[in-house]
TORVEXDREN-825418 format. One record per residue (C-alpha): residue number from 1; x, y, z; chain. Coordinates in nm, 3 decimals. Layout:
# residues N
NUM/X/Y/Z/A
...
//
This chain:
# residues 459
1/-0.187/-3.261/-1.621/A
2/-0.133/-2.988/-1.358/A
3/0.009/-3.112/-1.011/A
4/-0.067/-2.977/-0.680/A
5/0.187/-2.872/-0.438/A
6/0.088/-3.114/-0.158/A
7/0.227/-3.409/0.031/A
8/0.314/-3.731/-0.131/A
9/0.029/-3.913/0.047/A
10/-0.229/-3.673/-0.090/A
11/-0.076/-3.709/-0.431/A
12/-0.090/-4.077/-0.423/A
13/-0.466/-4.071/-0.325/A
14/-0.533/-3.832/-0.612/A
15/-0.348/-4.049/-0.866/A
16/-0.549/-4.342/-0.736/A
17/-0.872/-4.178/-0.777/A
18/-0.795/-4.057/-1.125/A
19/-0.668/-4.422/-1.226/A
20/-1.028/-4.567/-1.109/A
21/-1.186/-4.291/-1.315/A
22/-0.987/-4.373/-1.621/A
23/-1.055/-4.760/-1.574/A
24/-1.408/-4.695/-1.535/A
25/-1.453/-4.454/-1.841/A
26/-1.296/-4.704/-2.058/A
27/-1.535/-5.011/-1.989/A
28/-1.774/-5.080/-2.298/A
29/-1.903/-4.732/-2.441/A
30/-1.974/-4.528/-2.118/A
31/-1.917/-4.161/-2.132/A
32/-1.573/-4.053/-2.030/A
33/-1.551/-3.791/-1.743/A
34/-1.248/-3.589/-1.648/A
35/-1.188/-3.454/-1.297/A
36/-0.838/-3.348/-1.348/A
37/-0.704/-3.029/-1.244/A
38/-0.690/-2.936/-1.602/A
39/-0.952/-3.097/-1.811/A
40/-0.973/-3.119/-2.211/A
41/-1.322/-2.979/-2.149/A
42/-1.141/-2.631/-2.072/A
43/-0.907/-2.634/-2.371/A
44/-0.976/-2.325/-2.571/A
45/-0.840/-2.231/-2.923/A
46/-0.717/-1.885/-2.776/A
47/-0.491/-2.035/-2.514/A
48/-0.147/-1.877/-2.528/A
49/0.031/-2.231/-2.507/A
50/-0.096/-2.331/-2.849/A
51/-0.308/-2.023/-3.000/A
52/-0.023/-1.864/-3.188/A
53/0.077/-2.194/-3.379/A
54/0.016/-2.119/-3.765/A
55/-0.201/-2.335/-3.959/A
56/-0.210/-2.145/-4.295/A
57/-0.013/-1.867/-4.451/A
58/-0.224/-1.574/-4.343/A
59/-0.141/-1.385/-4.025/A
60/-0.498/-1.473/-3.882/A
61/-0.465/-1.841/-3.971/A
62/-0.333/-1.967/-3.625/A
63/-0.522/-2.190/-3.396/A
64/-0.660/-1.859/-3.203/A
65/-0.808/-1.734/-3.529/A
66/-0.899/-2.072/-3.733/A
67/-0.844/-2.344/-3.485/A
68/-1.176/-2.444/-3.361/A
69/-1.210/-2.749/-3.565/A
70/-0.857/-2.863/-3.463/A
71/-0.950/-2.795/-3.106/A
72/-1.269/-2.966/-3.125/A
73/-1.086/-3.279/-3.291/A
74/-0.827/-3.262/-3.001/A
75/-1.110/-3.262/-2.739/A
76/-1.278/-3.555/-2.896/A
77/-0.954/-3.777/-2.917/A
78/-0.911/-3.733/-2.530/A
79/-1.292/-3.779/-2.485/A
80/-1.296/-4.097/-2.684/A
81/-0.992/-4.247/-2.505/A
82/-0.740/-4.198/-2.835/A
83/-0.518/-3.956/-2.647/A
84/-0.448/-3.859/-2.281/A
85/-0.416/-3.494/-2.141/A
86/-0.086/-3.581/-2.016/A
87/0.113/-3.544/-2.368/A
88/-0.156/-3.423/-2.594/A
89/-0.337/-3.083/-2.670/A
90/-0.479/-2.880/-2.932/A
91/-0.112/-2.753/-3.026/A
92/0.010/-3.124/-3.050/A
93/-0.268/-3.212/-3.269/A
94/-0.200/-2.905/-3.484/A
95/0.170/-2.985/-3.524/A
96/0.112/-3.350/-3.606/A
97/-0.156/-3.267/-3.885/A
98/0.094/-3.020/-4.027/A
99/0.365/-3.281/-4.057/A
100/0.122/-3.455/-4.304/A
101/0.052/-3.118/-4.477/A
102/-0.318/-3.131/-4.371/A
103/-0.401/-2.761/-4.369/A
104/-0.479/-2.516/-4.688/A
105/-0.351/-2.174/-4.690/A
106/-0.659/-2.040/-4.487/A
107/-0.591/-2.283/-4.192/A
108/-0.870/-2.531/-4.294/A
109/-0.830/-2.901/-4.333/A
110/-0.750/-2.963/-4.681/A
111/-0.852/-3.321/-4.655/A
112/-1.048/-3.509/-4.409/A
113/-0.814/-3.814/-4.474/A
114/-0.523/-3.655/-4.284/A
115/-0.689/-3.703/-3.950/A
116/-0.649/-4.100/-3.928/A
117/-0.276/-4.038/-4.042/A
118/-0.210/-3.863/-3.707/A
119/-0.500/-4.022/-3.499/A
120/-0.521/-4.390/-3.626/A
121/-0.827/-4.443/-3.408/A
122/-1.037/-4.158/-3.542/A
123/-1.169/-4.073/-3.882/A
124/-1.375/-3.805/-4.038/A
125/-1.655/-3.986/-4.232/A
126/-1.690/-3.844/-4.601/A
127/-2.026/-3.951/-4.710/A
128/-2.215/-3.622/-4.814/A
129/-2.527/-3.763/-4.905/A
130/-2.569/-3.971/-4.591/A
131/-2.351/-3.837/-4.309/A
132/-2.196/-3.475/-4.384/A
133/-2.372/-3.209/-4.534/A
134/-2.595/-2.896/-4.499/A
135/-2.881/-2.826/-4.268/A
136/-3.017/-2.504/-4.452/A
137/-3.340/-2.396/-4.287/A
138/-3.468/-2.714/-4.106/A
139/-3.628/-2.683/-3.769/A
140/-3.431/-2.746/-3.436/A
141/-3.647/-3.046/-3.339/A
142/-3.533/-3.197/-3.687/A
143/-3.159/-3.120/-3.623/A
144/-3.196/-3.275/-3.275/A
145/-3.341/-3.593/-3.437/A
146/-3.065/-3.626/-3.700/A
147/-2.809/-3.586/-3.406/A
148/-2.970/-3.856/-3.209/A
149/-2.970/-4.082/-3.516/A
150/-2.603/-4.018/-3.605/A
151/-2.478/-4.066/-3.231/A
152/-2.690/-4.401/-3.185/A
153/-2.548/-4.508/-3.513/A
154/-2.208/-4.464/-3.356/A
155/-2.062/-4.126/-3.487/A
156/-1.948/-3.824/-3.294/A
157/-2.105/-3.489/-3.454/A
158/-1.891/-3.177/-3.502/A
159/-2.136/-2.905/-3.577/A
160/-2.075/-2.583/-3.746/A
161/-2.263/-2.391/-3.465/A
162/-2.313/-2.028/-3.607/A
163/-2.179/-2.093/-3.984/A
164/-1.819/-2.037/-3.904/A
165/-1.728/-2.198/-3.568/A
166/-1.724/-2.569/-3.496/A
167/-1.805/-2.722/-3.170/A
168/-1.782/-3.091/-3.045/A
169/-2.139/-3.266/-2.960/A
170/-2.099/-3.478/-2.642/A
171/-2.469/-3.580/-2.586/A
172/-2.815/-3.534/-2.608/A
173/-3.098/-3.534/-2.326/A
174/-3.445/-3.468/-2.472/A
175/-3.418/-3.173/-2.699/A
176/-3.106/-3.033/-2.525/A
177/-2.776/-3.098/-2.704/A
178/-2.470/-3.074/-2.509/A
179/-2.137/-2.956/-2.664/A
180/-1.777/-2.898/-2.566/A
181/-1.700/-2.543/-2.733/A
182/-1.349/-2.437/-2.797/A
183/-1.429/-2.083/-2.749/A
184/-1.663/-2.070/-2.450/A
185/-1.765/-2.231/-2.126/A
186/-2.123/-2.279/-2.272/A
187/-2.237/-2.653/-2.287/A
188/-2.573/-2.613/-2.439/A
189/-2.568/-2.561/-2.812/A
190/-2.915/-2.410/-2.866/A
191/-2.861/-2.180/-2.560/A
192/-2.541/-2.041/-2.678/A
193/-2.598/-2.033/-3.047/A
194/-2.974/-2.089/-3.131/A
195/-3.135/-2.252/-3.447/A
196/-2.881/-2.098/-3.706/A
197/-3.019/-2.120/-4.068/A
198/-2.891/-2.023/-4.390/A
199/-2.939/-2.058/-4.771/A
200/-2.566/-2.062/-4.866/A
201/-2.327/-2.364/-4.886/A
202/-1.994/-2.204/-4.817/A
203/-1.900/-2.436/-4.542/A
204/-2.068/-2.783/-4.416/A
205/-2.308/-2.753/-4.120/A
206/-2.189/-3.052/-3.953/A
207/-1.925/-3.367/-4.008/A
208/-1.911/-3.707/-3.826/A
209/-1.638/-3.861/-3.679/A
210/-1.564/-4.225/-3.585/A
211/-1.360/-4.306/-3.299/A
212/-1.230/-4.573/-3.064/A
213/-1.536/-4.517/-2.823/A
214/-1.884/-4.461/-2.951/A
215/-2.157/-4.242/-2.819/A
216/-2.394/-4.383/-2.550/A
217/-2.700/-4.168/-2.524/A
218/-2.865/-4.396/-2.296/A
219/-2.601/-4.359/-2.028/A
220/-2.541/-3.990/-2.088/A
221/-2.569/-3.725/-1.802/A
222/-2.528/-3.364/-1.779/A
223/-2.155/-3.288/-1.781/A
224/-1.988/-3.013/-1.554/A
225/-1.701/-2.811/-1.573/A
226/-1.439/-2.808/-1.296/A
227/-1.195/-2.533/-1.407/A
228/-1.242/-2.182/-1.595/A
229/-1.032/-2.075/-1.889/A
230/-0.832/-1.750/-1.874/A
231/-1.070/-1.454/-1.863/A
232/-1.054/-1.212/-2.157/A
233/-0.859/-0.864/-2.132/A
234/-0.997/-0.673/-2.432/A
235/-1.349/-0.592/-2.547/A
236/-1.376/-0.787/-2.893/A
237/-1.471/-0.576/-3.183/A
238/-1.446/-0.597/-3.557/A
239/-1.451/-0.325/-3.825/A
240/-1.415/-0.321/-4.209/A
241/-1.306/-0.015/-4.383/A
242/-1.323/0.077/-4.739/A
243/-0.974/0.203/-4.822/A
244/-1.036/0.283/-5.206/A
245/-1.361/0.277/-5.394/A
246/-1.376/0.076/-5.715/A
247/-1.286/0.272/-6.020/A
248/-1.641/0.229/-6.175/A
249/-1.956/0.288/-5.968/A
250/-2.186/0.365/-6.268/A
251/-2.299/0.109/-6.517/A
252/-2.482/0.101/-6.844/A
253/-2.785/-0.093/-6.851/A
254/-2.696/-0.461/-6.883/A
255/-2.327/-0.409/-6.793/A
256/-2.167/-0.670/-6.546/A
257/-2.050/-0.566/-6.206/A
258/-1.661/-0.473/-6.189/A
259/-1.508/-0.394/-5.850/A
260/-1.157/-0.344/-5.996/A
261/-0.965/-0.083/-5.786/A
262/-1.166/-0.123/-5.462/A
263/-0.974/-0.221/-5.152/A
264/-1.108/-0.303/-4.800/A
265/-0.938/-0.361/-4.474/A
266/-1.037/-0.560/-4.142/A
267/-0.923/-0.448/-3.813/A
268/-1.026/-0.660/-3.514/A
269/-0.995/-0.692/-3.133/A
270/-0.950/-1.027/-2.987/A
271/-1.053/-1.050/-2.635/A
272/-0.728/-1.233/-2.519/A
273/-0.448/-1.049/-2.753/A
274/-0.588/-0.691/-2.850/A
275/-0.606/-0.535/-3.176/A
276/-0.492/-0.675/-3.522/A
277/-0.484/-0.509/-3.846/A
278/-0.508/-0.730/-4.163/A
279/-0.372/-0.636/-4.479/A
280/-0.614/-0.443/-4.726/A
281/-0.745/-0.676/-4.993/A
282/-0.888/-0.601/-5.337/A
283/-1.253/-0.615/-5.387/A
284/-1.224/-0.780/-5.732/A
285/-0.990/-1.083/-5.629/A
286/-1.027/-1.376/-5.390/A
287/-1.056/-1.220/-5.038/A
288/-0.977/-1.414/-4.731/A
289/-1.037/-1.157/-4.458/A
290/-1.385/-1.031/-4.565/A
291/-1.678/-1.129/-4.774/A
292/-1.859/-0.948/-5.067/A
293/-2.232/-0.971/-5.115/A
294/-2.343/-0.839/-5.462/A
295/-2.683/-1.013/-5.475/A
296/-2.851/-0.666/-5.485/A
297/-2.688/-0.567/-5.798/A
298/-2.895/-0.624/-6.119/A
299/-2.757/-0.477/-6.438/A
300/-3.108/-0.462/-6.580/A
301/-3.268/-0.273/-6.318/A
302/-3.180/0.111/-6.330/A
303/-3.113/0.284/-6.025/A
304/-2.890/0.247/-5.700/A
305/-2.772/-0.088/-5.617/A
306/-2.626/-0.189/-5.262/A
307/-2.280/-0.366/-5.246/A
308/-2.231/-0.529/-4.890/A
309/-1.889/-0.607/-4.752/A
310/-1.880/-0.815/-4.427/A
311/-1.631/-0.980/-4.176/A
312/-1.659/-1.164/-3.854/A
313/-1.454/-1.345/-3.584/A
314/-1.560/-1.605/-3.330/A
315/-1.656/-1.285/-3.098/A
316/-1.802/-1.003/-3.333/A
317/-1.930/-0.945/-3.676/A
318/-1.949/-0.625/-3.886/A
319/-2.041/-0.504/-4.226/A
320/-2.020/-0.191/-4.433/A
321/-2.185/-0.075/-4.760/A
322/-2.160/0.130/-5.051/A
323/-2.382/0.192/-5.375/A
324/-2.332/0.165/-5.750/A
325/-2.574/0.285/-6.017/A
326/-2.725/0.144/-6.314/A
327/-2.804/0.408/-6.568/A
328/-3.132/0.396/-6.762/A
329/-3.078/0.337/-7.134/A
330/-3.239/0.612/-7.325/A
331/-3.282/0.455/-7.700/A
332/-3.542/0.625/-7.920/A
333/-3.768/0.409/-8.125/A
334/-4.074/0.463/-8.371/A
335/-4.360/0.232/-8.442/A
336/-4.356/0.045/-8.798/A
337/-4.752/0.009/-8.753/A
338/-5.022/0.049/-8.503/A
339/-4.875/-0.109/-8.185/A
340/-5.024/-0.224/-7.846/A
341/-4.897/-0.153/-7.506/A
342/-4.878/-0.423/-7.252/A
343/-4.873/-0.408/-6.882/A
344/-4.565/-0.618/-6.841/A
345/-4.352/-0.817/-7.066/A
346/-4.579/-1.096/-7.176/A
347/-4.857/-0.959/-6.978/A
348/-5.209/-0.845/-7.098/A
349/-5.283/-0.562/-7.319/A
350/-5.333/-0.206/-7.156/A
351/-5.619/0.024/-7.297/A
352/-5.350/0.195/-7.491/A
353/-5.220/0.161/-7.843/A
354/-4.963/0.360/-8.044/A
355/-4.997/0.453/-8.402/A
356/-4.744/0.408/-8.719/A
357/-4.472/0.678/-8.669/A
358/-4.521/0.740/-8.317/A
359/-4.162/0.787/-8.154/A
360/-4.055/0.746/-7.806/A
361/-3.779/0.655/-7.533/A
362/-3.723/0.282/-7.461/A
363/-3.582/0.271/-7.084/A
364/-3.503/-0.105/-7.058/A
365/-3.520/-0.402/-7.279/A
366/-3.675/-0.738/-7.129/A
367/-3.785/-1.047/-7.307/A
368/-3.828/-0.893/-7.630/A
369/-4.018/-0.602/-7.482/A
370/-3.948/-0.245/-7.445/A
371/-4.021/-0.025/-7.143/A
372/-4.166/0.294/-7.215/A
373/-4.302/0.580/-6.985/A
374/-4.527/0.888/-6.990/A
375/-4.704/1.097/-6.738/A
376/-5.026/0.913/-6.852/A
377/-4.902/0.560/-6.836/A
378/-4.625/0.300/-6.778/A
379/-4.602/0.019/-7.020/A
380/-4.426/-0.223/-7.252/A
381/-4.430/-0.257/-7.618/A
382/-4.293/-0.552/-7.839/A
383/-3.940/-0.456/-7.974/A
384/-4.019/-0.667/-8.291/A
385/-4.290/-0.391/-8.394/A
386/-4.033/-0.085/-8.339/A
387/-3.737/0.048/-8.534/A
388/-3.460/0.199/-8.338/A
389/-3.410/0.580/-8.462/A
390/-3.090/0.639/-8.662/A
391/-2.825/0.883/-8.543/A
392/-2.916/1.202/-8.767/A
393/-2.754/1.556/-8.775/A
394/-3.023/1.767/-8.958/A
395/-3.005/2.137/-9.020/A
396/-3.270/2.392/-8.861/A
397/-3.606/2.386/-9.060/A
398/-3.513/2.052/-9.269/A
399/-3.742/1.845/-9.029/A
400/-3.748/1.522/-9.268/A
401/-3.378/1.563/-9.360/A
402/-3.407/1.537/-9.698/A
403/-3.186/1.829/-9.766/A
404/-3.451/2.094/-9.849/A
405/-3.659/2.328/-9.660/A
406/-4.015/2.340/-9.810/A
407/-4.371/2.298/-9.743/A
408/-4.334/1.937/-9.653/A
409/-4.150/2.036/-9.357/A
410/-4.426/2.290/-9.276/A
411/-4.708/2.017/-9.286/A
412/-4.481/1.816/-9.061/A
413/-4.446/2.107/-8.795/A
414/-4.830/2.170/-8.828/A
415/-4.898/1.800/-8.743/A
416/-4.677/1.793/-8.440/A
417/-4.834/2.127/-8.298/A
418/-5.164/1.972/-8.308/A
419/-5.059/1.632/-8.161/A
420/-5.127/1.700/-7.792/A
421/-5.514/1.697/-7.871/A
422/-5.460/1.324/-7.939/A
423/-5.099/1.206/-7.829/A
424/-4.981/1.104/-7.484/A
425/-4.710/1.311/-7.326/A
426/-4.387/1.156/-7.405/A
427/-4.520/0.997/-7.735/A
428/-4.420/1.216/-8.030/A
429/-4.495/1.235/-8.423/A
430/-4.145/1.360/-8.459/A
431/-3.801/1.209/-8.350/A
432/-3.585/1.408/-8.127/A
433/-3.355/1.507/-8.413/A
434/-3.643/1.617/-8.601/A
435/-3.805/1.812/-8.309/A
436/-3.442/1.994/-8.265/A
437/-3.494/2.085/-8.626/A
438/-3.851/2.197/-8.605/A
439/-3.752/2.439/-8.312/A
440/-3.653/2.722/-8.566/A
441/-3.614/2.982/-8.301/A
442/-3.437/2.770/-8.052/A
443/-3.630/2.865/-7.766/A
444/-3.720/2.503/-7.655/A
445/-4.094/2.507/-7.759/A
446/-4.224/2.398/-8.077/A
447/-4.512/2.644/-8.179/A
448/-4.663/2.890/-8.427/A
449/-4.377/3.121/-8.403/A
450/-4.171/2.828/-8.543/A
451/-4.381/2.807/-8.828/A
452/-4.333/3.164/-8.926/A
453/-3.962/3.114/-8.882/A
454/-4.010/2.826/-9.126/A
455/-4.197/3.046/-9.402/A
456/-3.889/3.300/-9.349/A
457/-3.641/3.023/-9.425/A
458/-3.847/2.909/-9.729/A
459/-3.885/3.262/-9.855/A
//
């Protein structure tokens, strides 16, 4: 408690008033209110008196960077009469919890059961199916109703307000939820953070705490703040930089993503302590300073895919992206018999069919179907009715690859030349190796001049 430099008489009067307030606040389940020169309501995780106390093993895992939950628990301990401001604060609680090995390497609580070891009158309720869990995408009114039910049942909620920052819930009036925020002066949860929804389950959206004094919503009145915390000196920001790209950025069709060799680094500016540069971390391992979103990558969809790297603090958020490419597989097949073309794998038949011996490129395999493309159509054929073309190295003029150049090859080249009258572009009577052998004069076109060249070879 801060003491004013006044006369002993005034100090005695103030002490008497504070004693009356403390006695009134401890009767029954009435809300505790503090009017001290320094109130627990103004405790902030970035306070220089305790902000640098380390909770985990990383340089950012101190109370300033990771201590919103610890600070919220410390404020709740005073709010519910378990502790007083005279000899207790977030730093004291953090050190007490460290003495029982309560934190993991990132500065988070490794176990809820560590809280009552240092605060015997408080405990975090661990019943995920009933009391602690995820909100997901529910409406604000539903959340307010749940919080009221929790508090009327005797539990103090601590809410993950924006998916990575914990605040203490003090009371509710109508649809307005009042909080004590370890990072700001704001007291209305919705006004400050809105109705944050998410689909992931990386962290709990709320936890419930039992304490010496239970909530009393019937007598709760809107709180006031009597003092202000230190004002920021720096403009908050955060950036993430890709220091080296992954070794592999092009993938064969169906190949899993591999970000080995990629490194990114986070640099952020804290409004109270200035700039900090974190150690660069590999994209292929477990990252602590940034997240990786690879949901856009589909190994079975050829083309470019976006990999997103993101990072945030209590004050700022950033992201950067890069692309990787899935290469279309180009495998050649031919029909074993007359073959139907479908609009999609397992879909309806298109008004197109292919003949026995027709060859083409399959660009994608899915659910037993192959994707084929032409200037005239885009469809799917059953792979069970196809044969993959063998790897062949045949000589010019020997179209069927039997080792002889004769009139059988002449017949094959004639059939190919007249096929455009009946075949779709991209569908051929000859395989690619056979077409290469049929281009006798090697001009990239198979026409009558190649037939003459073939006769010359026979002669």
